[in-house]
Backbone as numpy.savetxt, mean C-alpha at the origin, in Angstrom:
# Nx Ny Nz CAx CAy CAz Cx Cy Cz
11.96 -18.45 -8.92 13.22 -18.03 -8.33 13.57 -16.59 -8.68
12.96 -16.04 -9.73 13.28 -14.68 -10.11 12.70 -13.66 -9.14
11.49 -13.90 -8.62 10.86 -12.94 -7.72 11.70 -12.68 -6.47
12.20 -13.71 -5.78 13.04 -13.41 -4.61 14.27 -12.57 -4.96
14.86 -12.81 -6.11 16.01 -11.99 -6.53 15.60 -10.55 -6.77
14.46 -10.35 -7.41 13.97 -8.99 -7.65 13.68 -8.27 -6.34
13.07 -8.99 -5.41 12.76 -8.38 -4.12 14.04 -8.01 -3.37
15.02 -8.90 -3.39 16.30 -8.57 -2.75 16.99 -7.40 -3.45
16.86 -7.34 -4.77 17.47 -6.23 -5.53 16.85 -4.89 -5.14
15.58 -4.90 -4.72 14.93 -3.64 -4.33 15.63 -3.00 -3.13
16.34 -3.79 -2.36 17.06 -3.28 -1.20 18.26 -2.42 -1.59
18.69 -2.54 -2.84 19.92 -1.87 -3.30 19.66 -0.69 -4.23
18.44 -0.22 -4.31 18.12 0.89 -5.20 18.50 2.19 -4.47
19.78 2.52 -4.53 20.33 3.68 -3.80 19.80 5.01 -4.33
19.39 5.04 -5.56 18.98 6.31 -6.19 17.78 6.96 -5.52
17.01 6.18 -4.77 15.83 6.75 -4.14 16.06 7.15 -2.69
17.31 6.99 -2.22 17.59 7.30 -0.82 17.23 8.74 -0.45
17.56 9.70 -1.29 17.28 11.10 -0.97 15.79 11.37 -0.83
15.03 10.90 -1.78 13.57 11.10 -1.74 12.98 10.35 -0.54
13.43 9.13 -0.33 12.91 8.33 0.78 13.22 8.98 2.12
14.41 9.50 2.27 14.78 10.18 3.52 13.95 11.44 3.73
13.71 12.18 2.67 12.89 13.39 2.77 11.47 13.05 3.22
10.90 12.01 2.64 9.55 11.58 3.04 9.55 11.17 4.50
10.55 10.40 4.91 10.63 9.93 6.31 10.79 11.11 7.27
11.63 12.07 6.94 11.82 13.23 7.81 10.54 14.04 7.96
9.85 14.24 6.86 8.60 15.01 6.92 7.54 14.28 7.74
7.47 12.97 7.57 6.51 12.19 8.36 6.87 12.24 9.84
8.17 12.11 10.16 8.60 12.19 11.56 8.27 13.56 12.15
8.53 14.61 11.40 8.28 15.97 11.86 6.77 16.18 12.10
5.97 15.65 11.22 4.52 15.81 11.33 3.96 15.03 12.52
4.43 13.80 12.70 3.85 12.92 13.72 4.48 13.10 15.10
5.77 13.30 15.16 6.50 13.57 16.41 6.12 12.66 17.57
5.88 11.41 17.31 5.56 10.43 18.35 4.39 10.88 19.22
3.41 11.51 18.60 2.25 12.00 19.35 1.12 10.96 19.32
-0.03 11.34 19.80 -1.17 10.42 19.85 -1.57 9.95 18.45
-1.58 10.85 17.49 -1.92 10.46 16.11 -0.93 9.43 15.58
0.35 9.62 15.89 1.38 8.67 15.48 1.09 7.29 16.07
0.84 7.25 17.35 0.57 5.96 18.01 -0.70 5.32 17.45
-1.72 6.13 17.20 -2.97 5.61 16.64 -2.73 5.04 15.24
-2.05 5.82 14.37 -1.81 5.38 13.00 -0.89 4.17 12.94
0.01 4.06 13.90 0.96 2.95 13.90 0.39 1.71 14.57
-0.73 1.81 15.27 -1.40 0.62 15.78 -1.21 0.29 17.23
-0.87 1.26 18.06 -0.69 0.98 19.49 -1.96 0.36 20.09
-3.10 0.69 19.54 -4.39 0.23 20.04 -4.65 -1.25 19.75
-3.87 -1.86 18.83 -4.05 -3.29 18.55 -2.80 -4.11 18.87
-1.73 -3.44 19.27 -0.54 -4.16 19.67 0.40 -4.53 18.53
0.13 -4.04 17.34 1.02 -4.26 16.19 0.69 -3.21 15.13
1.53 -3.07 14.12 1.25 -2.04 13.11 -0.15 -2.17 12.52
-0.80 -1.03 12.33 -2.15 -1.00 11.77 -2.15 -1.17 10.25
-1.07 -0.80 9.61 -1.02 -0.80 8.15 -1.42 -2.15 7.54
-0.87 -3.28 8.00 -1.27 -4.56 7.38 -2.77 -4.85 7.50
-3.37 -4.39 8.56 -4.82 -4.57 8.75 -5.61 -3.68 7.81
-5.21 -2.43 7.71 -5.95 -1.44 6.92 -5.88 -1.74 5.43
-4.74 -2.25 4.95 -4.59 -2.49 3.51 -5.51 -3.59 3.00
-6.04 -4.41 3.89 -6.90 -5.50 3.42 -8.16 -4.99 2.74
-8.62 -3.80 3.13 -9.86 -3.29 2.54 -9.66 -2.89 1.07
-8.73 -2.00 0.74 -8.58 -1.68 -0.69 -8.12 -2.88 -1.52
-7.20 -3.65 -0.99 -6.74 -4.82 -1.76 -7.89 -5.78 -2.00
-8.65 -6.07 -0.95 -9.78 -6.98 -1.09 -10.82 -6.47 -2.07
-11.12 -5.18 -1.99 -12.11 -4.59 -2.90 -11.63 -4.69 -4.34
-10.35 -4.38 -4.57 -9.82 -4.40 -5.93 -9.72 -5.81 -6.49
-9.33 -6.76 -5.68 -9.27 -8.15 -6.15 -10.68 -8.64 -6.46
-11.63 -8.33 -5.59 -13.02 -8.74 -5.85 -13.58 -8.05 -7.09
-13.15 -6.83 -7.36 -13.63 -6.15 -8.57 -13.21 -6.93 -9.82
-12.01 -7.51 -9.79 -11.55 -8.32 -10.93 -12.44 -9.56 -11.09
-12.82 -10.15 -9.97 -13.70 -11.33 -10.04 -15.06 -10.95 -10.63
-15.61 -9.81 -10.20 -16.90 -9.39 -10.74 -16.80 -8.97 -12.20
-15.66 -8.40 -12.60 -15.44 -8.13 -14.02 -15.47 -9.43 -14.81
-14.80 -10.45 -14.29 -14.75 -11.74 -14.98 -16.14 -12.37 -15.07
-16.98 -12.11 -14.08 -18.35 -12.64 -14.08 -19.30 -11.78 -14.91
-18.82 -10.63 -15.37 -19.64 -9.75 -16.21 -20.50 -8.78 -15.44
-20.31 -8.69 -14.12 -21.09 -7.76 -13.30 -20.29 -6.46 -13.16
-20.39 -5.64 -14.19 -19.56 -4.43 -14.25 -19.94 -3.38 -13.22
-21.20 -3.33 -12.87 -21.63 -2.33 -11.88 -21.05 -2.65 -10.50
-21.09 -3.91 -10.10 -20.49 -4.29 -8.82 -18.99 -4.07 -8.85
-18.35 -4.40 -9.98 -16.91 -4.16 -10.11 -16.60 -2.68 -9.94
-17.40 -1.83 -10.56 -17.18 -0.38 -10.45 -17.33 0.08 -9.00
-18.33 -0.43 -8.30 -18.53 -0.04 -6.90 -17.37 -0.51 -6.02
-16.87 -1.70 -6.29 -15.74 -2.20 -5.51 -14.47 -1.39 -5.79
-14.31 -0.97 -7.03 -13.17 -0.10 -7.36 -13.27 1.20 -6.58
-14.47 1.73 -6.48 -14.68 2.96 -5.71 -14.35 2.75 -4.23
-14.81 1.63 -3.68 -14.51 1.34 -2.27 -12.99 1.23 -2.06
-12.31 0.52 -2.94 -10.86 0.41 -2.83 -10.18 1.76 -2.93
-10.62 2.56 -3.87 -10.01 3.89 -4.07 -10.28 4.84 -2.92
-11.45 4.72 -2.29 -11.77 5.58 -1.15 -11.04 5.17 0.12
-10.70 3.89 0.25 -10.02 3.42 1.46 -8.50 3.36 1.32
-7.99 3.44 0.11 -6.54 3.41 -0.09 -5.80 4.54 0.63
-6.35 5.75 0.70 -5.62 6.80 1.44 -5.38 6.45 2.91
-6.31 5.77 3.56 -6.09 5.34 4.95 -4.93 4.36 5.02
-4.84 3.47 4.04 -3.72 2.54 4.00 -2.41 3.30 3.79
-2.44 4.31 2.94 -1.24 5.11 2.67 -0.80 5.86 3.92
-1.73 6.45 4.65 -1.39 7.22 5.84 -0.80 6.32 6.92
-1.39 5.15 7.13 -0.82 4.24 8.14 0.54 3.73 7.69
0.71 3.54 6.39 2.02 3.13 5.88 3.06 4.21 6.05
2.70 5.46 5.81 3.65 6.56 5.98 4.06 6.73 7.45
3.14 6.47 8.37 3.50 6.53 9.78 4.56 5.48 10.10
4.45 4.32 9.52 5.48 3.27 9.70 6.76 3.64 8.96
6.62 4.21 7.77 7.76 4.57 6.93 8.74 5.48 7.69
8.21 6.36 8.51 9.03 7.32 9.23 10.04 6.64 10.14
9.80 5.40 10.51 10.66 4.69 11.47 11.55 3.62 10.83
11.56 3.54 9.52 12.32 2.48 8.85 13.80 2.81 8.74
14.61 1.77 8.62 16.04 1.93 8.35 16.22 2.32 6.88
17.42 2.66 6.50 17.69 3.08 5.12 17.31 2.00 4.12
17.72 0.77 4.36 17.41 -0.32 3.43 15.90 -0.56 3.40
15.26 -0.55 4.54 13.82 -0.73 4.59 13.10 0.41 3.87
13.62 1.63 4.00 13.00 2.77 3.31 13.08 2.61 1.80
14.17 2.05 1.29 14.27 1.83 -0.16 13.13 0.95 -0.63
12.94 -0.16 0.04 11.87 -1.08 -0.33 10.51 -0.42 -0.08
10.40 0.30 1.03 9.15 0.99 1.34 8.79 2.04 0.30
9.79 2.75 -0.20 9.53 3.77 -1.22 9.05 3.12 -2.52
9.62 1.98 -2.88 9.16 1.26 -4.08 7.75 0.71 -3.86
7.50 0.23 -2.65 6.16 -0.25 -2.26 5.15 0.90 -2.40
5.51 2.06 -1.89 4.65 3.23 -2.00 4.41 3.60 -3.47
5.47 3.61 -4.26 5.35 3.96 -5.68 4.42 3.00 -6.41
4.57 1.71 -6.15 3.70 0.71 -6.80 2.25 0.94 -6.43
2.01 1.30 -5.17 0.64 1.53 -4.73 0.06 2.84 -5.23
0.90 3.83 -5.45 0.43 5.07 -6.09 0.02 4.77 -7.53
0.81 3.95 -8.22 0.47 3.53 -9.58 -0.87 2.78 -9.56
-1.03 1.87 -8.60 -2.28 1.11 -8.50 -3.47 2.04 -8.29
-3.34 2.96 -7.35 -4.44 3.89 -7.08 -4.77 4.71 -8.33
-3.74 5.16 -9.04 -3.96 5.94 -10.26 -4.69 5.10 -11.31
-4.27 3.85 -11.48 -4.94 2.96 -12.44 -6.40 2.74 -12.08
-6.67 2.52 -10.79 -8.06 2.27 -10.39 -8.92 3.52 -10.49
-8.36 4.67 -10.17 -9.13 5.91 -10.36 -9.44 6.13 -11.84
-8.47 5.84 -12.68 -8.69 5.96 -14.13 -9.73 4.96 -14.59
-9.66 3.74 -14.08 -10.65 2.72 -14.42 -12.06 3.17 -14.03
-12.17 3.70 -12.83 -13.49 4.15 -12.36 -14.03 5.26 -13.25
-13.16 6.19 -13.61 -13.57 7.29 -14.49 -14.03 6.75 -15.85
-13.28 5.83 -16.43 -13.65 5.24 -17.72 -15.00 4.54 -17.62
-15.20 3.79 -16.56 -16.45 3.05 -16.37 -17.63 4.00 -16.22
-17.45 5.09 -15.51 -18.54 6.06 -15.34 -18.91 6.70 -16.66
-17.97 6.77 -17.57 -18.23 7.35 -18.89 -18.72 6.30 -19.89
-18.89 5.06 -19.42 -19.41 4.02 -20.29 -18.37 3.23 -21.06
-17.10 3.51 -20.81 -16.02 2.80 -21.51 -15.54 1.64 -20.64
-16.38 0.59 -20.57 -16.10 -0.52 -19.66 -14.86 -1.32 -20.06
-14.64 -1.48 -21.35 -13.47 -2.23 -21.81 -12.17 -1.56 -21.40
-12.11 -0.25 -21.59 -10.93 0.51 -21.18 -10.81 0.50 -19.65
-11.94 0.59 -18.98 -11.94 0.53 -17.52 -11.40 -0.80 -17.01
-11.77 -1.88 -17.68 -11.28 -3.19 -17.29 -9.78 -3.29 -17.50
-9.30 -2.75 -18.60 -7.87 -2.75 -18.86 -7.11 -2.00 -17.77
-7.60 -0.82 -17.39 -6.96 -0.07 -16.33 -7.01 -0.82 -15.00
-8.10 -1.54 -14.76 -8.20 -2.35 -13.54 -7.15 -3.46 -13.51
-6.96 -4.10 -14.66 -5.94 -5.16 -14.71 -4.54 -4.60 -14.48
-4.28 -3.42 -15.03 -2.99 -2.78 -14.77 -2.86 -2.43 -13.28
-3.95 -1.96 -12.70 -3.96 -1.66 -11.27 -3.72 -2.89 -10.43
-4.33 -4.00 -10.82 -4.15 -5.24 -10.08 -2.70 -5.71 -10.14
-2.06 -5.54 -11.30 -0.64 -5.89 -11.42 0.21 -5.01 -10.50
-0.13 -3.71 -10.43 0.62 -2.81 -9.54 0.37 -3.16 -8.07
-0.87 -3.54 -7.73 -1.17 -3.96 -6.36 -0.36 -5.21 -6.01
-0.26 -6.14 -6.95 0.52 -7.36 -6.70 1.99 -7.02 -6.46
2.54 -6.12 -7.27 3.94 -5.71 -7.09 4.11 -5.01 -5.74
3.20 -4.10 -5.43 3.26 -3.41 -4.14 3.12 -4.36 -2.97
2.24 -5.33 -3.10 2.05 -6.32 -2.04 3.29 -7.19 -1.84
3.91 -7.57 -2.95 5.14 -8.37 -2.85 6.23 -7.57 -2.13
6.35 -6.30 -2.48 7.35 -5.45 -1.82 7.00 -5.24 -0.35
5.73 -5.04 -0.04 5.30 -4.89 1.35 5.56 -6.15 2.16
5.30 -7.30 1.56 5.59 -8.56 2.23 7.08 -8.73 2.48
7.88 -8.38 1.49 9.34 -8.46 1.64 9.80 -7.51 2.76
9.22 -6.34 2.80 9.56 -5.36 3.82 9.28 -5.91 5.22
8.16 -6.57 5.39 7.79 -7.11 6.70 8.50 -8.42 7.02
8.39 -9.37 6.11 8.85 -10.72 6.42 10.35 -10.92 6.25
10.94 -10.32 5.24 12.38 -10.49 5.03 13.20 -9.44 5.77
12.67 -8.22 5.85 13.43 -7.12 6.46 12.95 -6.76 7.87
11.87 -7.38 8.32 11.42 -7.20 9.70 10.83 -5.84 10.04
10.36 -5.10 9.05 9.77 -3.78 9.33 8.51 -3.95 10.17
8.47 -3.25 11.28 7.31 -3.29 12.15 7.22 -4.49 13.07
8.14 -5.43 12.92 8.10 -6.64 13.75 8.49 -6.28 15.18
7.72 -6.74 16.12 7.92 -6.50 17.55 7.92 -5.03 17.91
7.30 -4.22 17.08 7.22 -2.78 17.34 6.46 -2.50 18.63
5.44 -3.29 18.91 4.61 -3.08 20.10 4.68 -4.34 20.96
5.87 -4.79 21.28 6.07 -6.03 22.03 5.23 -6.12 23.30
5.07 -5.02 23.98 4.39 -5.05 25.27 2.88 -5.01 25.12
2.39 -5.01 23.90 0.95 -5.00 23.68 0.40 -3.60 23.60
-0.89 -3.49 23.43 -1.52 -2.16 23.29 -1.26 -1.28 24.51
-1.19 0.00 24.24 -1.04 0.96 25.34 -2.37 1.09 26.06
-2.31 1.30 27.33 -3.54 1.41 28.15 -3.83 2.83 28.48
């Protein structure tokens, strides 16, 4: 019962309104409802692209934890690299959606973004530790990253399912 309360509380974090609005304005100015905007937002599939794109880094990072648990550190390291290399695409598609959010949705979106920046930082640090032979420290950073991914995912789910971000955005289907 605590998680739903925390997620609802994220809607009231007024202190980030200025930063969130600045990010949204810059994204709107950059994209200006052009072809790149439509592509990043998913007009080609009839719904936002962000939920589809995030499955790659999240899946890679979750699988890396499984391979760590199995003792296959090399596969875990490669999966961390795949997640880290694909996370920017997830961020860009998310920022394209962010530009169109309401104030309350932007608050949750900004926290979602922050959690995912923390996750990416943890996984990049993990990868660096692993490349230097410090697998134990790398595993610790991966676990911290996984916790941040879980927090970011919970916020992203709340943004979509409770606050309706991106819902019916492309009601008429893909553009022809």
